[in-house]
N, C-alpha and C positions, 0 to 999 in steps of 0.2 A: 815085041822083039827084044831079045836079050841085049843089054848094053855091050859095047866093045871096049869097055874101060872098067877099071876096078871101082866097085861101089862099097858102101858101108853096109855091114850086116848089124853091127852093134858096137857099143863102147862098154867094155866090161871092167869095172873097177876091181882092184885087188888090194890085199893088205900085205903084200910082199911075200906071202906064203901060200895064198889060195885066192882063186877068183870068187868074188862075192856075188851071191844070188839071193833073190827073194828076201830082201831085208824088210823088216817091219818098219813101215813109214806111213805117215799120214799124208804124204805128198804124192798122191796118185796123179797120173797123167792128165793134163788138161789140153784140150784140142788147141793146136797151134793156129792162130788167126792171122799172123803177119804174112801177107802175100809173098813177100820176097823170101822169107824163110821157108814157106811152103814150096815155092818153086825150086829153091836150092836143095831142100830135102828130097823132093820128088826126083830130082836128077841124081844126087849123090847117095841117097839112102832109099832107093826104090823098093817097093814090095814086088819081088820078081814073079810072084804067082797071081798078081792082079793086073788088070788092064790099066794102061797108062790113063791117068785122069780119074780113076776110081778112088777119089780122095778119102772116102769112108774106109776103104780097105787099107789105105796107106796109114790113116790115123790108127786103125786097129793094130797094125804092125808096129808103128812107132810107140804106141801106148804100151803094147806088150813088152817091148824092149826097155822102155823107160821104167815101167813098173817092176820088171824083173831085175834090171841092172842099175838103172839110173838112180833109183831110190836109195841105193847103197852108198851114194856119194852126196846126198843132199845136205850133209853137214858142210860140204865144200862148194858144191855147185847146185844152183837151182835148176829147174827144168830147162829154161832158156840157155843157161850157161852150159849145161850138159850137151845139148844138141849143137851149140856153137863150137864147143871143144871137139866134138866128134868130127864136124866139118873141117875145122882148122887142122886137126891131125891128119885127116884123109888127104887134104889138099897141100900139105906141107911137102910131100914128095911125089914125084911122078913115077909110080911103080913100074909102069910099062917101059919107060925110058931106062930105069935102073936095070931091069931085067935084060932089055935089048943090049945095053952097054956091056953086060956081062955074058953075052952070047946065048942068052936064054930066049929063044924065039919059037913061035909055033912050028911044029913039025920036027923039031930037034929034041931028042930026049935029054933029060937032065934028072938029077936026083933032088929030093927035098932039101938035102944039105946044100946043093948048088944054089938053090933059090934062097935059102936062109943066109948063106955066105954073101950072096950078091946084095941082099937087102941090108945086112949088117955092115957091109963095107961102106955104105952111104949113110945109113941112119944111126949107126953105132948101137943098134938094138937087134936082138934075135927075134924075128916075128913068130907069132903063135900060128902055125899053119895046120890046116886040116885038109887032107886029100879025100875027095869023094869020088 
């Protein structure tokens, strides 16, 4: 079942002018062994096309994201720090509450700008939104 809360898809470093991808690095993803970290990642950073508990597919997803994006920041954050930072940033704000408090609720139409403005009002940052 799909979660009824916001989850993480990735943490993408940038250099203030562009998003960094596929950086050359010797720091490839290593399977996460910490059971507490696994539980938190499985909840907050799920692989939405895998069955809950299919930890190998979760590792494939986290590994793909780390190898593509996380390795671009290994000069500042090792793998553990990268995943901890993503979780910290995700849990810093309750996005559903922010949207509700700004009148953005299921069934009511709004614009992308409405969503951006609501999030910016609380976080002081404009989110990078993609509508699918």
